N, C-alpha and C positions, 0 to 999 in steps of 0.2 A: 114536334114542337109538348113540351111538357106543361099543363095547367100552371104549376110553380112559376115556370119560365115567363107565362104569358102574364101573368097578374104582377109580374115583378116591372113591367113595360109602361114607360108613360105613353100619353093620348098619340101624339107625335111619331114615337115610336110604332103605336099600334097601326096608326095610317099608313106608315111607311112600310110597316111589314104586312097587311094585307095586299098592298099593292104589289108588293115583291111576290107573295104566295098568288096572288091571281093571275101575274106574268105566266109563271113557273107552270099554273094549271091548264093555261093556252099552250105553252109549247108541249105540255105533257101529251095533250089530246090531241093534238096536230100529230105530234111523233107516233101517237098509237093509231091515228086516222091512217097516215103514210103507212104504217109497217107494223104489226102489234111489237110493243114494248116488252122487256123482258118481265117487269113486275107491273101488271095493269092494278094493282091494289094501291100502287103509289097515289094513282088518281084520287081514290077513296079516299086516303089518308090527306091529302093538299085540301080536299074540300071541307075535311073534318076541321083541318086546322084555319081554313078560312071563319067556320064559322064560330068556333073556338074565340079567335081573335076579334070578330065583330060582335059578339057576344060580350065580352070583356071591355068594348070601346063603347058600345051603349050602354054597359054599367057604370062605368065611367062619366060618361055625358051626364048620367041619370043624377047620381050622385053629386057631380058638380053643380046641377040645376036644384037640386033640394037644399045645396049649401050656401046657393045665393039668396033665396028666398029670406 
């Protein structure tokens, strides 16, 4: 997922997307534990996507907190 796509999401969409990606990460890890997945770098990519989404969500929360002051 590109940063430009992430920045276009609302808070609610970010929360949903984070939950989806975390679920995807658990499935990938489980599949890799059972038998080696074809491309294990997908696990790293999903972890980085979750981090990007979480960072953007934190920025939006901080921004809305400063606007309400």
